[in-house]
C-alpha positions in Angstrom: 2.2 41.9 -2.9 3.8 42.8 -6.2 6.9 44.4 -4.5 7.5 41.2 -2.5 7.3 39.1 -5.7 9.8 41.3 -7.5 12.1 41.3 -4.5 12.0 37.5 -4.3 12.6 37.1 -8.0 15.5 39.5 -7.7 17.1 37.5 -4.9 16.7 34.3 -6.9 18.4 35.8 -9.9 21.2 37.3 -7.8 21.6 33.9 -6.1 22.0 32.2 -9.4 24.6 34.6 -10.6 26.9 34.5 -7.6 28.3 31.0 -8.3 29.2 32.0 -11.8 31.6 34.6 -10.5 33.5 31.9 -8.5 33.7 29.4 -11.3 36.9 30.9 -12.7 38.9 29.0 -10.0 41.4 26.9 -11.9 42.6 24.8 -8.9 41.6 21.3 -9.8 42.0 18.5 -7.2 41.3 14.9 -7.7 40.1 13.1 -4.6 41.0 9.5 -4.2 39.8 7.0 -1.6 42.5 5.5 0.5 42.0 2.0 -1.0 42.1 3.4 -4.6 45.3 5.3 -3.9 46.9 2.2 -2.4 46.0 0.0 -5.4 48.3 1.2 -8.2 46.5 -0.7 -10.9 43.1 0.7 -10.1 44.6 4.2 -9.6 46.0 4.1 -13.1 42.5 3.2 -14.4 41.0 6.1 -12.5 43.7 8.4 -13.8 43.2 7.3 -17.4 39.5 8.0 -17.0 40.2 11.5 -15.8 42.6 12.1 -18.6 40.2 11.0 -21.3 37.2 12.9 -19.8 38.8 16.2 -18.8 41.7 16.9 -21.1 43.8 17.8 -18.0 47.5 17.2 -17.4 47.3 15.2 -14.2 50.9 16.1 -13.4 49.8 19.7 -12.6 46.6 18.6 -10.7 46.5 18.3 -7.0 45.4 15.1 -5.3 43.8 14.5 -2.0 43.4 11.1 -0.3 40.4 10.6 2.0 
């Protein structure tokens, strides 16, 4: 019983560490809804929010329209 508990805890710890290794990905993509992207006034409000909250240069950030 003790070996099973240690094995389960080890798997949990390893599972928690795996996403940390992939967090160095610097590709940032902003996803816009189709309506938001079509409305330039609202899109500028959304872009301003992203700029103020993330300190990113939106000219170098990819965008995706869904």
